[in-house]
C-alpha positions, 0 to 999 in steps of 0.5 A: 942486664935484667934491669935494662930488659925490665925498663921497657916493660915498666914504661909500657906499664906506665903508658897503659895506666895513663891510657886507662886513666885518660879513657876513664876521664873521657867516658866519665865526662861523656856520661856526666853530660846528660840532660833531662829532655822530653819524650812522648808518653803516648801517641799524638796526631798531627794538629793535636795540641801538646798537653802536660800528659803527652810528655815525660822526662828522660835523661839522655846524653844529648847530641848538640845537633839535635834540637831537643826540648829540655824538661825545664822548657815544658811550659814553653811548648805546651799548647803548641800543635804537632806537625806530624803524627808520632808514636809514644817514645819519640824524642820531642824536638823543635821541628816536630811542633808547628804547622802541619807538614803532612802530606809531603810533596807527592804524598796524600792522606786517605781515610778508610773506615775499618771494622774490628778484625780488619786492622790490628788492635794496637794500630797507632799513628806512625805504624807502617802498614800494607793496605789490601783491598780485595775486589769483588767479581760481580759476575759470580757474586764472589770475591775474586783472587785478585786484590790490590795492595799499597804501602802506607804510614798511619797518621791517625786512628779514631775509634767510634763510640762503641769501638766497632768502627775505626777511621784510619788516616793513611799517608801514601803515594798520591796515585795509590791514595786515588786508587784506594779511594775507589776500592770497595767499602768493607773489603779493605784490610790493614796489615802492620809490616816489618819495621812496625812504627817509624 
């Protein structure tokens, strides 16, 4: 009787061993199918030509649906322009190279000149921000409590030679960009919001 009772446990043990072995083979196969691909080593702006210093190699498990650029193809893409502004660490794929694709329909790119203190020092292309413009009350000569704010994505940051003023390009809704263009100079601030970089 004891042999009959132990037989199901023995079969269960064999099945568990086989299942673990099969799972191990699957995991090992997936981990073994890694490929050296290119990612951005530093932020880039739309229209900028890709150089060797802009990218670095990483080894990842690649999804076949992604048009990643293998590290061995580095020389083939050097000199091609970026279609978007992107932050460091972004995976380099075929679709982000080519003709500029910003702004998309319904969007516009506005430029603002900001002094030190009006934007975070680590602001970069791809940062999600809120642009705040305070309105001056000319009747009292003071800044009124009313202000306007718009959501935007930074597409480029270009500092002056002395780093005192930065020209920040912002992609935002077309109507918001028009309103921003009428905001008083010197009363605009940029705040990085939750989510940081796209």
